[in-house]
C-alpha positions as CSV (number, residue, x, y, z in Angstrom):
1,M,22.8,-91.1,7.8
2,R,19.4,-90.1,8.7
3,I,18.3,-86.7,10.0
4,P,16.5,-86.8,13.2
5,V,12.8,-86.2,13.0
6,S,12.6,-83.8,15.9
7,H,14.8,-81.3,14.1
8,Q,12.6,-81.2,11.0
9,H,9.5,-81.0,13.1
10,S,10.8,-78.0,15.0
11,R,11.5,-76.1,11.7
12,E,8.0,-76.6,10.4
13,H,6.4,-75.1,13.5
14,D,8.9,-72.3,14.1
15,D,7.1,-68.9,13.6
16,S,10.0,-66.7,14.7
17,F,10.4,-65.3,11.2
18,M,6.8,-63.8,11.4
19,T,7.6,-61.7,14.5
20,P,9.2,-58.7,12.7
21,M,6.3,-58.5,10.2
22,I,3.7,-58.6,13.0
23,D,5.6,-55.8,14.8
24,V,5.6,-53.6,11.7
25,V,1.9,-54.1,11.1
26,F,1.1,-53.3,14.7
27,L,3.2,-50.2,14.6
28,L,1.5,-49.0,11.4
29,L,-1.9,-49.6,12.9
30,I,-0.9,-47.5,16.0
31,F,0.5,-44.8,13.7
32,F,-2.7,-44.4,11.6
33,V,-4.9,-44.5,14.7
34,C,-2.9,-41.7,16.3
35,A,-2.6,-39.7,13.1
36,S,-6.4,-39.8,12.4
37,I,-7.3,-38.5,15.9
38,G,-6.2,-34.9,15.3
39,Q,-8.0,-34.3,11.9
40,I,-10.7,-31.7,11.5
41,R,-13.7,-33.1,9.8
42,E,-14.5,-31.4,6.5
43,S,-18.2,-31.1,7.3
44,T,-17.4,-28.6,10.1
45,L,-15.6,-26.1,7.8
46,P,-18.0,-23.6,6.2
47,T,-17.8,-23.2,2.5
48,P,-19.8,-20.2,1.2
49,L,-20.7,-20.7,-2.5
50,A,-22.1,-18.2,-5.0
51,A,-25.9,-18.2,-5.6
52,G,-25.5,-19.4,-9.1
53,S,-24.7,-16.3,-11.1
54,I,-21.3,-16.0,-12.7
55,E,-20.0,-12.5,-13.1
56,A,-16.6,-11.3,-14.1
57,V,-15.3,-8.3,-12.2
58,D,-12.9,-6.1,-14.1
59,P,-9.8,-5.3,-12.1
60,V,-9.4,-1.6,-11.4
61,D,-6.1,-0.3,-12.8
62,S,-4.5,2.3,-10.7
63,P,-3.4,5.2,-12.9
64,K,0.3,5.7,-13.4
65,P,1.3,9.2,-12.6
66,L,4.1,9.6,-15.1
67,G,3.9,6.4,-17.2
68,D,7.0,4.2,-17.7
69,V,10.6,5.4,-17.5
70,W,12.5,3.8,-20.4
71,V,16.3,3.9,-20.0
72,R,18.1,2.8,-23.2
73,L,21.8,2.2,-23.0
74,A,23.9,2.1,-26.2
75,R,27.5,2.3,-27.3
76,R,28.5,5.2,-29.6
77,G,31.7,5.7,-31.4
78,E,34.5,3.4,-32.6
79,R,35.5,0.4,-30.5
80,E,38.5,2.0,-28.8
81,D,36.8,5.4,-28.2
82,A,33.3,4.1,-27.7
83,I,31.3,5.5,-24.8
84,T,28.1,4.3,-23.3
85,T,25.2,6.8,-23.6
86,A,21.8,6.6,-22.0
87,E,18.5,7.8,-23.3
88,V,15.8,8.4,-20.7
89,N,12.3,8.9,-22.3
90,N,13.9,10.2,-25.5
91,Q,16.4,12.6,-23.8
92,L,20.0,11.7,-24.4
93,Y,22.5,11.7,-21.5
94,E,26.2,11.3,-22.1
95,N,27.1,12.6,-18.6
96,W,26.4,9.8,-16.0
97,D,26.2,12.2,-13.1
98,R,23.4,14.1,-14.8
99,L,21.6,10.8,-15.5
100,R,21.9,9.8,-11.8
101,G,20.5,13.1,-10.7
102,T,17.6,12.8,-13.1
103,L,16.8,9.3,-11.9
104,R,17.0,10.4,-8.2
105,E,14.6,13.3,-8.9
106,L,12.1,10.9,-10.7
107,A,12.3,8.5,-7.8
108,S,11.7,11.2,-5.2
109,V,8.6,12.3,-7.1
110,A,7.1,8.8,-7.8
111,P,9.0,5.7,-6.7
112,E,6.2,3.4,-7.8
113,I,6.6,4.1,-11.6
114,P,8.3,1.2,-13.4
115,V,11.8,1.7,-14.8
116,I,12.5,-0.4,-17.9
117,L,16.2,-0.9,-18.8
118,D,16.7,-1.5,-22.6
119,I,20.3,-2.5,-23.1
120,D,22.0,-2.8,-26.5
121,P,24.1,-5.9,-27.0
122,G,27.4,-4.0,-27.2
123,V,27.0,-2.3,-23.8
124,P,29.5,-3.6,-21.1
125,V,28.0,-5.4,-18.2
126,G,29.5,-2.9,-15.7
127,D,27.6,0.0,-17.3
128,F,24.2,-1.4,-17.0
129,V,24.8,-2.8,-13.6
130,D,25.8,0.7,-12.6
131,I,22.5,2.1,-13.9
132,Y,20.6,-0.7,-12.2
133,D,22.3,0.0,-8.9
134,T,21.6,3.7,-9.3
135,C,17.9,3.0,-9.8
136,R,17.8,0.8,-6.8
137,S,19.6,3.3,-4.6
138,A,17.3,6.1,-5.9
139,G,14.4,4.2,-4.5
140,F,12.5,2.8,-7.5
141,D,10.2,-0.1,-6.5
142,N,9.9,-1.7,-10.0
143,I,13.0,-2.2,-12.2
144,Q,12.6,-4.4,-15.3
145,F,14.7,-5.4,-18.3
146,A,13.4,-5.2,-21.8
147,T,13.9,-8.4,-23.8
148,G,13.1,-8.3,-27.5
149,S,9.8,-6.5,-26.8
150,P,8.4,-4.1,-29.4
151,L,9.4,-0.5,-29.0
152,P,7.1,1.7,-27.1
153,P,4.8,4.0,-29.2
154,K,7.0,7.1,-28.7
155,R,10.0,5.4,-30.2
156,R,8.1,3.9,-33.2
157,D,7.2,7.4,-34.4
158,N,10.8,8.5,-34.6
159,L,11.9,5.5,-36.8
């Protein structure tokens, strides 16, 4: 059986499969034309450049009124009877209420001084979270955790 010639002829000239591609190209053309209309030309933006000299300006460090506040937490005693003690700038505190009062006084004088919490590995998480919360509620702006850093100069002299 022979296939009619008119059927083959209509397939060769059928361009209906090109219609979606032409639509997509036309839509992309419209998109890029519309997107390029709202751009600001770079030549209209002023760019002041230096006259050719390169100078480094040293940043001005603001003086710290009291230095850093180091709070060291450590466990003292046997495992069952161990208590957490705090040392603030080389002064030992075993009474947490006294420590909270000292931190509140320091924060009322200078809340911008950094507080550095140095926690020994045996200290329970609840204890150092309590001290961290006390520092935040006292009003300190900068609270940091010491991580394997060298001891401050005051502490090295005592070793």
